[in-house]
N, C-alpha and C positions, 0 to 999 in steps of 0.2 A: 512396716518397719522403716520405710524411707522417711516417714514423717518424724521419726525420732531424731533425725539429724537436721540441723539448721541449714538453711539455704547457703550454698557456697562451701560446705564442708563435705568431705568424703567420709567413708566408713571408718577410716583410721584416725579421724579427728583433726587432720591437717586441712589447711585452706587450699582450695584449688587455684591454679594459676589464673590470673585475671585475663580476660580476653584482650587480644591486641587492639590498640587504638584504631579507630576508624580513620581511613584516609580522608583528609579535608582539603579544601581548595588552597589552604595556606601552606600545605606541606609539599616538599619536593623530594625527589628520589635521592637515594644515597649516592648514586653516581654523579648527579648534578651537584650535590653538596661537596663531593670530593673535588670536582672540577673548580667550584667556586673557591674552596680553601686553597687549592694549588695556585689559582690565579692571584689570590691575595698574597700568598707567600712570594710569588714571582715579583709582584709589584713592590713588596717590601725589600726584596733583594736589589731590585733596580734602584729604588730610592736610596738605599744604603750606599750602593756603588756611586751614584751621582753625588751624594753628599761627600763621600771620600775624595772623589775627583775635585770637587769644589774646594775642599780643605787643602788638598795637595797644590792646587793652583794658587791659592792665597799664600801658602807657605813655601812656594818654590825656591825662595831665597835661601832656605835652610835645607829643604828636601833634596834639591839637586846636588849641592856640595856633599851632603851626607851619602847620597847614593854612590857618587864617584869615589868618595873616601872609603866607603864600605867595600866597594869592588877592589880598589887598589890595596886596601888593608888586608883583605882576604888573600891576595896574591903574595904580599910581602911578609905575611905572618910566619910562614915557615922559615924565611930568611932571618927574621928576628929571633926565632927559636934557636936556629943554628948559631947565630952570633952569641946568644946567651950561653949555649953549651961551650963556646970557646972562651967563656969567662968575661965576656963583654957585658957591662951592666945593661939591663933591659931598657932603661930610659935612654941610654946612649945609642943602643941599636935602633930604637924607635926614632930618635932624632936623626940618625943617619938615613933612615928611609925617607923622612921628610926632606932632608937635604938632597937625596937622590931625585925625588919628585920635582923639586925646584930646579935642579940642574937640567933635567930633561926638558922642562918648559923653557928655560933660558936658552939651551942649545937649539931647540927648534925655532925660537924667535930669531936668534942670530943667523941661522941658516937661511930663513926666509928673507930677512932684511938684507943679508949679504948678496943673495941671489938677485934681488930686485935692484940693489945699488949697482951691481956689476953689469947688469944687462939693461939698465934703464935708458941710456942713450940710444941703444939699438931699438928698444921697445918704442920710444917716442918717435923715432924715425920711421919705424914700420907702421905705426898708427897713422902717421901722415900719409904714407904711401897707400894704406888701406882706404883712407878717406878719398884719395884721388881715384883709386880704382872703382870705388862705389859710384863716384860722380860720373866717371866715364861710362860705366855700365848703364846707369840711368839715362844718360844722354843717348847712348846707342839704341836703347829700347823706347825712345820717344817720350821719356819722362823728363820734364824740365827740372833740373837740379837748381836749388836756391843759389843765388849769387853770393859771393864771399862777403860783399858789403851788407847784404840782407842778413846773413848769419851773424855778422858782427853787431849790427843794429839790434837784432833780436837778443843777442847775448847781453848787450848793455841794458836793454829794457828789462830783461829777466833779472839781471843783477840789481837794478834799481828797485824792482818790485820785491825782491827777496831781501833787500837790505834791512827791512823792518823785522824780518824773521831770523836774522843772523844770531841775535842773542839767544832766542829759543833753541835754535839748532845747536849752537855751541853748548848751551846748557844741557840739551839732550845727550850730546856726545859725552860730556863730562859725567853726567849721571850714569850713562851706560858703562863708562870706564870705572867709575867708583863702585857700581854694582858688581862688575866682574872682579875687581880687586877684593871686595868684601867676600864674594863667593869663594875665591881662591884662598883667602885668609881663613875662613871658616872651615873649608875643606881640609887644609893642612893641619889645623888644630884637631879636627876629628880624626884624621889619619894618625896623628901622633898618639892619641889616647887609645885608638883601636889597636895599634901595634904594641903599645906598652901594656895596657890592661885588658887585652882582648879576652882572656880567660875569665877574668872577674866579670866583665860585661856579659859574657856568654852565660856564666852561672846565674847571674842576676836575671837575665832574660828568660832562661830556662825555668827559673823558679817562680816567675810571675805570668805563666801562661794558663793558669787555672787547670793545670794538668799535674800528674805525678812528676816529681822532680827529675827522675831519670828519663822519663819520656820527653820532658821539655829540653833536657840537655842533648838528647839524641837528635831532636829536631834542629837545634842550633848547630850541631856538628854537620848535619846533612845540608843545612843552608850554606854553611861555609864551603863545603866541598862543591856545591852547585855553583857558587860564585866563582870558585877557582876554575872549574871545568869550563864555565862560560867564558872567562877571560882567555883561557887557552884557545878556545874555539875562535873568539874574535881576533886573537893574535894571528892565527892561521889565515883567516880571511883578509886581514890587513896586509899580511905578507904577500898573499896572492895579488891583491890590488897593486902593491908597490912593484912587484916583479913585472906585471903586465905593463904598467905605465913606464917603468924603466926601460924595458925592451923596446916599447914603441918609440920612446925618445931616442934610444941608441940607434935604431934603424933609420930614423929620420935625420940623424946627425945633429940633434939638438945638443948644445953645450949643457954642462951640468946635469947630464942624464942621471947619474947616480944620486945626485942631490935631489932631483925631482922624485926619484923612486923613494928615497928616505922620507921626504916631506909627505908623500902620499901614504906611506906606511904609518907614520906617527899620527897624522891627522885622521886616519881611518878609524881610530878609536873614538872620535867625536862623531856621533851620528849626524848626517845631513850636512851640518855646517863644516865639518872636516872635509867632506868631499868637495864642497864649494871652494873652500880655501885652497886645498891641494890642487884641485883642477884649475883654478884661476892662475895659480903659480906656474903650473906646467904649460898652460896655453900662452901666457904672456912671455915666458922664456922662449917658447917656440916661435912666437910672433917676432920677437926681436932678432932671432937668429936666422930664420928662414922665410919670413914674410907671411902673407895671408894664407897661402896654400898649406904650409907646414902647421900654422896655427889651427886651421880648420881640421886637418888630419889629427892633430893632437887632441882637439876637442872631441872628435869621434872616439878616439882611444880611451879618453877619460870617461866618457859617457858609458862605453861598453864595460870598462873595468868596474865602475861604481854602480852600474845598472844590471843588465842581464847576467854578466859573469858573477857578480857578487851575490845576486839573489839566488841563482842556481846553487852556488857553492855554499851559501848560508844554510840552505835547507839540510844538506848532507853533513856539513861540518858541525853545526850546532846540534843537529839531531844525534850525531855520534857522540859529541861531547856531553850532552845532557841525557843521553839514553832515551830519546824521544823520537817518534816517527817524523820524517820530514814533512808530511802533510800537516801534522799538528803544529810544527814550527811555523809554517806558512800562515795558518789560520790564527794562531796566537799572536804572532808578530803583527799581522794586519789589523787584528782587533785592538791590540795595544796602541798602534799608531792612530787608529780612528778615535779611541777614547782618550789617550794621554799624549798625543802628539809625538814629538821626537823622543822624549824620555820614555813614553809608554812603549814605543816600538823597540827601544833599546833594552829595556828591562822586563818586557812582558814574558819572554821565554824563561829566563832564570826564575822569575817570580812564580810562573806556573809550575816549574820543576819543584820549587820549594813547597808549594801547596800540595802537589801530588805526593811527594815523599812524606810530608807531615800527615796527610790523611792515611797513608798506608801504615805509618808508624803507630798512629793512634788506634787504628783498627786492629793491628797485630797485638797491641798491648791490652785490648779489650777494655778500654777506659769507659766506654759508654754502653757496655753490655750489662744492663741492669736486669735482664730477665727476658722471658718470651714476649714478643710483641703482641699487643691486643688490637682488635679491630674496634675503633671507637664508634663506627657506624652500625655495628652488629647489635642484635637484640641481646638482652641479659643472658638467656640460655647459651647463645653462641659465644659470648664473652667468657662464660663459665667454662665452656669446652676449650676455649683458647688458653686457659690457665688462670683466670681470675677466680678467686674464692667466692662462693655464694654468700649472699648478705648475712645469713645466720651463722656461717662457719667462723668468720672472724670474731663475732661476738662470743661464740661458744668457746673458742680457743683462748679468749682473753679472760674467761672465768677461772678462778683457782680450782684445782682438782679437789674432788670430794674430800 
């Protein structure tokens, strides 16, 4: 009876399952295939991140003003809404926010310039005394200090050698000032349009995320709230820096102590460079008022305020503002500084918060839930058990009913 059936067929007329392919030397295990696929995906992600950083570096002239304008625009947006409810035209309210930003920059510049002008005679006198003290200390420790005539001769030689580069130096300074002015101009323009048409821009951005429109709008709103909370956290840290430096200057008896605290507070919004400018202002004022000892003490206070105290406070303040663990704030901020420099360190935490909230929103909306996951490395019977239709089932379902 068995001869009545062709080879490979069972008694019911169906074909028996083909034997599994034999393992060959060119084949690898499924675990190794998974590791290789993961490695390629990681390399692809690294390449995309490197390309994005390169593009951001090339377009820093527009990216940096946009980042600051977006941050400030997110903060003043509720003020514009309130002015609009008070029957102020929205374009006028947005223009008022731009004028407020300009006024803040002008006031800070005037405070710094006035402080230097007021204390400059004492600063130059204290600098001369500091040079004399350094010379005396070197002589007392057996180090031969250069004679005044030698210093003047070296200065004249250096001036002569550098004369040929004066034009390039001046050109570099002019280019830097022009770039700064262009960045401020672009930032103020972006701030105006964000304050005026923020909702239109948000609806457009939410509708061009390759996501359902409502999901995209939710992500935009969450991003706005994340920027607002980040600004409030940075404001608390800046206030802490200003108070520490102000108290230190007041204890030392340095004039313009309150002004020094205000300068430290406002410049704390600018990462790294703000600390350098505010610290230099405080140290020079202390040098002019109390000499080298007060200047060194003020320098220690500035370093403590902008270093250990700020780093410790930043973990908890930003963690509470962004609803993130302090340890994650440390890791994210450090990684952002390594990858993106000063701007990366500043915006790494809010960007991470935006990404985390967006991922949660997309997962809750079930946007990518297309069905049960299948194991691509499994055999056909295993895929069928995971939910994939057998080869013949799809064809049979596609045929019209009798």
